[in-house]
C-alpha positions as CSV (number, residue, x, y, z in Angstrom):
1,M,12.9,-6.5,-5.3
2,K,10.4,-6.9,-2.5
3,I,7.0,-8.6,-3.2
4,F,4.2,-7.2,-1.0
5,P,1.2,-9.6,-1.1
6,A,-1.8,-7.6,-0.1
7,I,-4.5,-8.0,2.5
8,D,-7.4,-5.5,2.5
9,I,-9.5,-5.8,5.6
10,K,-13.2,-4.8,5.9
11,D,-15.7,-6.1,8.4
12,K,-12.9,-8.5,9.6
13,K,-12.8,-10.2,6.2
14,C,-10.4,-10.1,3.3
15,V,-11.9,-8.1,0.4
16,R,-10.8,-6.6,-2.8
17,L,-12.2,-3.4,-4.4
18,V,-12.3,-2.5,-8.0
19,K,-10.8,1.0,-8.5
20,G,-11.3,1.7,-4.8
21,D,-15.1,1.5,-5.1
22,F,-16.7,0.2,-1.9
23,N,-19.8,-0.7,-3.9
24,N,-17.8,-3.0,-6.1
25,E,-16.1,-5.4,-3.7
26,T,-15.3,-9.1,-3.7
27,V,-15.4,-10.8,-0.3
28,Y,-13.1,-13.8,0.2
29,Q,-13.9,-16.7,2.6
30,I,-10.4,-16.7,4.1
31,S,-9.8,-14.6,7.2
32,P,-7.0,-11.9,7.2
33,E,-5.0,-14.0,9.7
34,E,-5.3,-17.2,7.6
35,Q,-4.3,-15.3,4.5
36,A,-1.2,-13.8,6.3
37,G,-0.3,-17.3,7.4
38,K,-0.5,-18.6,3.9
39,Y,1.9,-15.9,2.7
40,K,4.3,-16.7,5.6
41,D,4.1,-20.4,4.8
42,H,5.1,-19.8,1.2
43,G,8.1,-17.8,2.3
44,F,7.1,-14.2,1.8
45,K,8.9,-11.7,4.1
46,N,6.8,-8.6,3.5
47,L,3.1,-7.8,3.7
48,H,0.9,-4.8,2.6
49,I,-2.3,-4.3,4.7
50,V,-5.0,-1.8,4.2
51,D,-7.6,-1.2,6.9
52,L,-10.6,-0.3,4.7
53,D,-12.8,0.3,7.7
54,G,-10.1,2.7,8.9
55,A,-10.1,4.5,5.5
56,L,-13.8,5.1,5.9
57,T,-13.8,6.1,9.6
58,G,-10.4,7.6,10.3
59,E,-10.0,5.2,13.2
60,T,-7.7,2.2,13.8
61,V,-10.6,-0.2,13.5
62,N,-8.7,-3.4,12.8
63,L,-5.7,-2.7,15.0
64,D,-6.2,-6.0,16.9
65,I,-6.2,-8.1,13.7
66,I,-3.1,-6.4,12.5
67,K,-1.3,-6.8,15.8
68,D,-2.2,-10.5,15.8
69,I,-0.7,-10.9,12.3
70,V,2.5,-9.1,13.3
71,D,2.9,-11.1,16.5
72,K,2.1,-14.5,14.9
73,F,4.0,-14.3,11.6
74,S,7.0,-12.0,12.1
75,L,6.4,-10.4,8.6
76,N,7.6,-6.9,7.7
77,V,4.2,-5.3,7.6
78,E,3.3,-1.9,6.0
79,V,-0.2,-0.7,7.0
80,G,-2.4,2.1,5.7
81,G,-6.0,3.2,5.8
82,G,-7.4,6.3,7.4
83,I,-4.3,7.2,9.5
84,R,-4.9,10.8,10.3
85,N,-3.0,11.7,13.5
86,L,0.2,11.0,15.4
87,D,-1.6,8.9,18.0
88,S,-2.8,6.4,15.3
89,I,0.8,6.2,13.9
90,Q,2.1,5.5,17.4
91,K,-0.5,2.7,18.0
92,Y,0.6,0.9,14.8
93,I,4.3,1.3,15.6
94,D,3.6,-0.1,19.0
95,T,2.2,-3.2,17.3
96,G,5.5,-3.7,15.6
97,V,4.7,-2.8,12.0
98,E,7.6,-1.8,9.8
99,K,6.0,1.1,8.0
100,V,2.9,3.2,8.5
101,I,1.4,4.5,5.3
102,L,-0.1,8.0,5.2
103,G,-2.4,9.1,2.4
104,S,-5.2,11.6,2.5
105,A,-4.2,13.3,5.7
106,A,-0.7,13.9,4.4
107,I,-1.9,15.2,1.1
108,K,-4.4,17.6,2.7
109,D,-1.9,18.8,5.4
110,K,1.7,18.7,4.4
111,S,2.7,19.8,7.9
112,F,1.2,16.6,9.4
113,L,3.4,14.6,7.0
114,K,6.5,16.6,8.0
115,K,5.8,16.1,11.8
116,A,5.2,12.4,11.3
117,C,8.5,11.9,9.5
118,E,10.4,13.9,12.1
119,K,8.8,12.0,15.0
120,F,8.9,8.5,13.5
121,S,12.1,8.5,11.6
122,N,12.3,5.8,8.8
123,K,8.8,4.5,9.7
124,I,6.6,6.7,7.4
125,A,5.6,5.6,3.9
126,L,3.5,7.9,1.7
127,G,0.7,6.6,-0.4
128,L,0.2,8.6,-3.6
129,D,-3.1,7.4,-5.2
130,A,-3.5,9.1,-8.6
131,K,-6.1,9.3,-11.3
132,D,-5.2,11.0,-14.6
133,G,-2.2,12.7,-13.0
134,Y,-4.1,14.1,-10.0
135,L,-4.0,12.8,-6.4
136,S,-7.2,11.4,-5.0
137,V,-8.1,11.5,-1.3
138,S,-10.8,10.3,1.2
139,G,-10.9,6.7,0.0
140,W,-10.4,7.8,-3.6
141,K,-13.8,9.5,-3.6
142,E,-12.4,13.0,-3.8
143,N,-10.0,14.7,-6.3
144,S,-7.4,16.8,-4.4
145,H,-6.8,18.9,-7.5
146,K,-3.1,18.5,-6.8
147,L,-0.8,17.2,-9.5
148,T,1.0,14.1,-8.3
149,L,4.5,15.2,-9.4
150,E,4.0,18.8,-8.2
151,Y,3.0,17.5,-4.7
152,L,6.0,15.1,-4.6
153,R,8.4,17.9,-5.4
154,E,7.0,19.9,-2.5
155,I,7.4,17.2,0.1
156,N,10.5,15.4,-1.3
157,D,12.8,16.5,1.5
158,Y,10.5,15.7,4.4
159,G,12.1,12.3,5.1
160,V,9.5,9.9,3.8
161,S,11.1,6.4,3.8
162,R,9.0,4.7,1.1
163,L,6.6,5.9,-1.5
164,I,3.7,3.8,-2.7
165,Y,2.3,4.9,-6.1
166,T,-1.1,3.6,-7.2
167,D,-2.8,4.3,-10.5
168,I,-6.5,4.2,-9.4
169,N,-7.7,3.4,-13.0
170,R,-5.6,0.2,-12.8
171,D,-6.4,-0.9,-9.3
172,G,-8.2,-4.2,-9.1
173,M,-8.4,-4.3,-12.9
174,K,-5.5,-6.7,-13.6
175,Q,-4.5,-4.7,-16.6
176,S,-0.8,-4.2,-15.6
177,P,0.5,-1.3,-13.6
178,N,1.0,2.2,-15.1
179,F,4.7,1.7,-15.5
180,D,5.3,5.0,-17.4
181,E,3.7,7.2,-14.7
182,T,5.4,5.2,-12.0
183,M,8.8,5.8,-13.5
184,N,8.0,9.5,-13.7
185,V,7.4,9.4,-10.0
186,A,10.5,7.2,-9.3
187,E,12.8,9.6,-11.2
188,I,11.8,12.5,-9.0
189,S,11.4,10.7,-5.6
190,N,14.1,10.9,-3.0
191,C,13.0,7.6,-1.5
192,P,12.4,4.2,-3.1
193,V,9.0,3.6,-4.8
194,V,6.7,0.6,-4.5
195,I,4.4,-0.1,-7.5
196,S,0.7,-0.7,-6.8
197,G,-2.4,-1.3,-8.8
198,G,-3.2,-3.6,-11.7
199,V,-0.6,-6.4,-11.4
200,S,-1.9,-9.2,-13.6
201,S,0.9,-11.6,-14.2
202,I,4.5,-12.7,-13.4
203,D,5.5,-10.7,-16.4
204,D,4.6,-7.5,-14.6
205,I,6.8,-8.5,-11.7
206,K,9.7,-9.3,-14.0
207,K,9.3,-5.9,-15.8
208,A,9.3,-4.0,-12.5
209,K,12.6,-5.7,-11.5
210,N,14.4,-3.8,-14.3
211,L,13.2,-0.3,-13.2
212,K,15.3,2.2,-11.3
213,N,14.5,3.3,-7.8
214,I,11.8,0.7,-7.4
215,E,11.9,-1.1,-4.1
216,G,9.0,-3.5,-4.6
217,I,5.6,-4.2,-6.0
218,I,2.2,-4.9,-4.3
219,V,0.1,-7.9,-5.6
220,G,-3.5,-8.3,-4.6
221,K,-6.4,-9.4,-6.8
222,A,-4.3,-11.5,-9.1
223,I,-3.4,-13.7,-6.1
224,Y,-6.9,-14.0,-4.8
225,D,-8.3,-14.8,-8.3
226,G,-5.5,-17.4,-8.9
227,D,-3.9,-15.6,-11.9
228,I,-0.6,-15.6,-10.1
229,K,0.4,-18.7,-8.1
230,L,2.2,-17.9,-4.8
231,E,4.8,-20.6,-5.6
232,E,5.8,-18.6,-8.7
233,L,5.5,-15.2,-7.1
234,V,7.8,-16.0,-4.1
235,K,10.6,-16.9,-6.5
236,E,10.7,-13.3,-7.5
237,D,10.9,-12.0,-3.9
238,A,14.4,-10.9,-3.1
């Protein structure tokens, strides 16, 4: 199973939000490049990056930082945050990222998701961010009124190569991921699923390893707060 340590970038700094709330953020002293280097030095192969400025503006605000990370560290990077058109996807692919994560734009416009999957084969990941069974969009500020599983059934044959499922109620809370709902998603999904939101301990990682159709797990706040040691975590990275 792949471990995706996380870097969320805002104002060129590493930050973590609680439940996606921009008013409830923790800013860390380490720069995104330094944090990526730390992950690389510990032996991680994958990296999850969110451009929070991009999520707010719909622009590739931190493209230079992300390109710098890809160039320097040769990590398999998946990147998301406000990617709303094919040009933005192309820019990220040109930097050498492994996967581009589409979220709100894909949920609001399924045809955009379909076009992206057709044009960028095996490069598109889909981020499904859910609260109480319904998908949220626009930086989690807006309920799409679409049931997660219903939407997944509608787009299941589009050619998405990875699905990232986040339970918003768990994100940044370190209360363990919502394994039950994640498994409901993984059972339906035609592509492998990455677990996101709420990882609190190595036990969460070990539990995820035994689940079907799970490709990996994203770990964020628990790393920054020191609840999970990188030395321990990398041992679970396969």
